[in-house]
LOFI-878424 format. One record per residue (C-alpha): residue number from 0; x, y, z. Coordinates in steps of 0.5 Angstrom, whole numbers, plus 500, padded with zeros to 3 digits. Each point is the difference from the previous one (the first is absolute). Layout:
resi/east/north/up
NUM/X/Y/Z
...
//
This chain:
resi/east/north/up
0/500/500/500
1/503/507/498
2/498/503/507
3/503/499/507
4/496/497/506
5/499/507/502
6/498/504/494
7/492/499/501
8/499/496/494
9/493/499/502
10/498/507/502
11/495/504/496
12/499/507/498
13/496/502/506
14/506/498/505
15/496/493/502
16/502/493/498
17/497/495/496
18/497/495/505
19/502/493/500
20/498/494/504
21/504/495/502
22/498/493/503
23/504/496/504
24/503/506/502
25/502/498/507
26/505/495/498
27/507/501/498
28/499/501/493
29/494/504/500
30/502/504/505
31/506/502/496
32/496/501/494
33/495/505/504
34/506/504/503
35/503/500/493
36/494/503/497
37/499/505/505
38/507/502/499
39/498/502/493
40/494/504/501
41/495/495/500
42/494/500/505
43/500/493/503
44/495/496/503
45/502/493/503
46/495/495/500
47/500/496/507
48/496/494/502
49/493/501/504
50/502/501/507
51/507/502/500
52/501/506/503
53/505/504/497
54/500/508/500
55/502/504/494
56/507/502/500
57/506/504/497
58/504/497/494
59/505/503/495
60/497/507/503
61/493/499/499
62/494/496/503
63/499/493/499
64/492/499/501
65/497/493/502
66/494/497/498
67/497/493/502
68/499/496/494
69/499/492/499
70/503/499/493
71/495/494/499
72/494/504/502
73/496/504/494
74/497/504/505
75/506/502/503
76/503/502/494
77/494/505/498
78/501/503/507
79/507/501/500
80/500/503/493
81/494/504/501
82/504/503/506
83/506/502/496
84/495/503/495
85/497/504/505
86/506/503/503
87/504/500/493
88/496/501/495
89/503/494/496
90/505/494/501
91/506/500/496
92/504/494/502
93/499/493/503
94/505/495/502
95/497/493/501
96/505/498/505
97/496/496/505
98/502/493/501
99/500/494/504
100/505/494/500
101/500/494/504
102/507/496/498
103/502/493/502
104/494/496/498
105/502/495/495
106/495/500/494
107/497/493/502
108/499/503/507
109/496/506/498
110/493/500/501
111/495/504/496
112/498/505/506
113/507/503/500
114/500/500/492
115/494/504/500
116/502/505/505
117/507/501/497
118/496/501/493
119/495/504/503
120/505/505/503
121/505/500/494
122/496/499/494
123/493/502/502
124/502/506/504
125/504/503/494
126/495/499/495
127/495/504/504
128/505/505/501
129/501/501/492
130/493/499/499
131/497/505/505
132/506/505/499
133/499/500/492
134/493/502/501
135/502/506/504
136/506/502/496
137/495/499/493
138/496/505/503
139/505/505/503
140/505/501/494
141/505/493/501
142/505/498/504
143/505/494/501
144/500/494/504
145/506/495/502
146/499/493/502
147/505/497/505
148/501/493/497
149/506/496/502
150/506/496/497
151/497/494/503
152/495/501/494
153/506/498/495
154/504/495/505
155/494/496/503
156/502/496/507
157/496/494/502
158/500/503/507
159/496/506/498
160/495/498/495
161/494/504/501
162/505/506/501
163/503/499/493
164/494/498/496
165/497/507/503
166/506/504/498
167/500/497/493
168/493/501/499
169/501/508/502
170/505/500/494
171/494/498/495
172/495/505/504
173/505/505/499
174/501/499/493
175/492/500/499
176/499/506/504
177/505/504/496
178/496/498/494
179/493/502/503
180/503/506/503
181/503/503/494
182/494/504/497
183/498/503/507
184/508/502/501
185/501/496/505
186/507/496/500
187/501/494/504
188/507/497/501
189/503/495/505
190/506/499/504
191/503/493/501
192/505/500/506
193/505/495/502
194/502/498/507
195/499/507/504
196/502/501/507
197/493/500/503
198/497/497/506
199/496/495/495
200/507/498/497
201/502/498/507
202/494/496/501
203/503/495/496
204/506/499/505
205/498/493/504
206/501/499/507
207/508/498/501
208/502/502/493
209/506/505/499
210/497/507/498
211/507/502/497
212/500/493/496
213/493/502/498
214/502/507/497
215/507/497/497
216/495/495/496
217/496/505/498
218/505/505/498
219/503/495/495
220/494/500/497
221/501/507/498
222/505/502/495
223/501/507/503
224/503/497/506
225/494/502/505
226/493/499/502
227/495/506/499
228/498/505/505
229/493/503/500
230/503/507/497
231/502/496/494
232/493/498/499
233/497/507/502
234/504/503/495
235/498/496/494
236/493/501/502
237/501/508/500
238/503/499/493
239/494/497/497
240/495/504/504
241/503/507/498
242/496/504/495
243/506/501/496
244/500/493/498
245/493/500/497
246/502/496/494
247/502/494/504
248/494/495/501
249/500/492/500
250/507/500/503
251/502/494/504
252/506/503/504
253/505/495/504
254/503/503/506
255/505/494/502
256/507/501/499
257/500/496/493
258/497/494/504
259/495/498/494
260/506/501/495
261/505/496/504
//
């Protein structure tokens, strides 16, 4: 992106910031995305699961607002977007980042309820977000959506079957939504993070395993020689959302230190 993180690329002529909603914004990657967008001048809303009390807070010199949203609920999506439209007039950007992962379950031992739970959050949540936001953006002049998929969509693990399948489906959803959104001036892209230093990653370390050995093993899978940081993903998301990149849609951007090409 041709602007620095503090250049205010999401600001508008009136002095305010384009509104962006980030789901799963309380986690490592989501929090970094929210802060990066706020630093660039966006008015950021972070979706939190109903019942979790987190106050609005300052980030990147701006306030990050929180609202309740169960991403699997159509009613919650309607309510959240109506609140943003009432306060801001429009929604410019959406980051579908909310996801769940239950690692360590062998494919043969995976029960249907867990399979459905992960697909409900990871895939249904992204679908509802794309559809709901696109409806609103079509009425208010367009916008941009970024879906957070995963390198696991391309390098599947039998011990994370539901996660891998759901994230692979998010790639197809992204390309489909990009086609559907073009005539409404809505861009849809996806990022595919590799191993990123987040609490979700560390849940893969089993009791008794060496964390150092775990990181070294992952590092060897990334030609660039390290695992990712949440800020790496946040920078890619900000690039894809940036209004300056309004000819980029349907892109599937790997943010994985070269893992998928190794």
